[in-house]
N, C-alpha and C positions, 0 to 999 in steps of 0.2 A: 481729356476733352469732353465737355458736356454735350450729350446727344440731344438732337431735336426730337421731341415726342410728337408723333403723328397719329391721328385717329382717322379711320376710314369709315365713311358713311355712304353706303351704296347697297342696293338690293340684289346685286349680282354676286353670288358667292364665289364664282370662278374668277371674276375680275378682282375681288378683294384678295383672294389667295395669291394671284399673280402680283398684285401691288405689294402685298406683305413680303413676298420673296424679294422683290426688287428693292424695296425700302430698307428692309432688314439687312440686305447685303452691303449697305453703305455704313462705313464706320462712324459717321456723324449723325445717322438717322436711326430711329427705331419706332416700331408700332406699339402704341400704348393701349389701343382698344379698337373695336370694330362694332358697327351697328348696321342693320339691314333696313332700317326705317328711321324717320325723324322722331317718331314717338319713342323708339328704343334709344335713340342717340342722345336726346336732351338730358336725361338723368345721368348717363355715363359721362357726358361732357362736364356736367356740374361736379361730378365726383373726381374725374381724372384730370381735368384742366389741361388738355393737350396744348402743345405749343402751336401746332398747325392742324386744321381739320380739312381733310380732302372730302368734299361733299358733292354728291350728284344732285342735280336739280329735279330729276324726274324719278319719283319713287311712289309705290302704292301707299295709300293712306295719307298723302300730303306731300307737297313738293318741298324742295330745299329752301326756297325763298322765305317762307314764314319762320323756319328755324333760324336762319341768319338774323332776321329781325328780332327774334326772341332773345338770342344770345346778346345782341347789341343792347336790347332793353334791360337785360339783367347785368350789364357791365362785365360780361365774361370777355377776357382779353385774348382768348385763342384766335388766331388768325385763320380766316376761312379762305380756302382755295377751292374754287368750283371746278370740278372735273366732269364734263358733260359732253353729250353728243351734239349739242346745239351750237353750230357755227353761225350765230345770228346776233347782230348788234343789239336787237331788242332785248334778248335774254341777258346779254352782257350788261347793258345799262341797268336793267332791273336788279341784277345781282350786285353791282357796285353801289347803287343807291341803297340797297338793303344793308350793305356793310361788308361785302366780300372784297378781298384785296388781291385776289388772283383768279385767273380764268383760263383754263386749259381745255381744249377739245380732245376727246378721248383718242382721236386718230393721231395725236402728236407722238413724237418719239419718246421712249422712256427717259432719255437724257433730259428732255425738256421738262418733264414732270419733276424730276429730281432738282433741276435748276430752279423751277418754280417754288418748290417747297423751301429751299434755302433762301430764295429771294424774299418771299413773303415773311419768313421768319425774321429776316434782317430789316423788315419795315419797308420793303420796296414793293411797288405794284408790278405784277407780272401778267402779261397777256399773251396767249398763243392761239391765234385763230387762222387756220389755213386759207381762209378766203382772201387774206391779204388786207383785212380791215384793222389789224393791230396798230399800225402806225397812226392812222387817222383817229382811232379811238383814244390813243395816248395823247395826241396833240390837241384834239378838239372836242370830240364827243364826251370824253371823261369830264372835262371842265363843265360841260353843260348838263351832265347827268342828273343833278338834282332838279333842274328846271324841266328836263325831259320826262321825268317820272310823272305818272298820272296823278292828278288831283284826287281828293277824296270823292268828289262827285263823279269824276271820270271813272274811278274804280267801281263805283256803284253801278254806273251805266254798263261798264264792261261785264260785270257779273250778271246783270239781268240779261244782257244780250247772249252771253254764254249759256244761260239757263233756257234760252229759247223764246224770250218775251219779244213782242213787236215794239216798234218805236212808240206806238200809241199806248200800249200797256205800260211801258216804262214811264211814259209821261204822266199817266194816272197815278202810278205808285209814288212818283217823286214830286207830283204836283207841278209839272213843267209842261210846256207846249211841245207838240211833236217836232216843230221846227228847232227848238232848243235841244231836244234829244238828238236830232240829226246833226246838229253842230258838234255836240259832244262825241258822237260816233265818228265824225270826220276827224276830230282832234286825236281820238284814240288810234284811228287808222294811220294817221300821219306820224304820231310819236312812236308807235310800236310796229309799223309796217304790217298791219293785219288787215287784209282786204276782204276776206270772206268770213262767213259765220264759222266755217270749219276751222279757219285760222284762229279765230277768237276763242273757240272752245278748246282747241289744242293748247293755246297759250294759258288760258285760265286753269286748265288741268295741271300744267307744268308748274304754275306759280302757286298752286294750292288753293285757288279760289273756288274750285269745284271738286267734289269728291268722286263723282261718277259722270261719265260722258253721256249727254242726252242721246236717246236712241234715234232721234230724227235729224241728226246733223246732216246738212247738205252744203 
């Protein structure tokens, strides 16, 4: 029986150790490598070409989302299973649009993670979200995910907002009116369910749009 090769990408060493024990205890699964950051992970993935990558979205030095996009751009066929603390449809949509094929919240049972690894390896989408959103995401939101993703202009506005710029300052930078920036801001809030600047900063950090959190977040 050919084993499914799994790579762990998570900055928590204790969690990785636990996952290694769990996965290596399965006759059809084995760990082929580990990384504590996306920067460390990319060259290892290129070298090892794991069947499945268990990837955290939130890590120092850059979130998991840009790594998923990079793997997709390079044509690397490893299947990405996001293992995260975020039980939030906005994070799920962003991950799927980037190229992830599985999404499991870290509070899920060990058996769900093992099932998820086997499912994504077999080419199936797997979602485990304790909030009860899984069914609706599978039936509706997933189909709409590409159109729910932010446009390039919305991403620019999101990043400037996260950096602390006012609507007027963003308008000057992008040569747009304040009213237009307000419209973009409303669209971002609707698509990603981000209502406050603190929400925007937190999301931008997790998605790798910011390296450091501004000190004046309110």
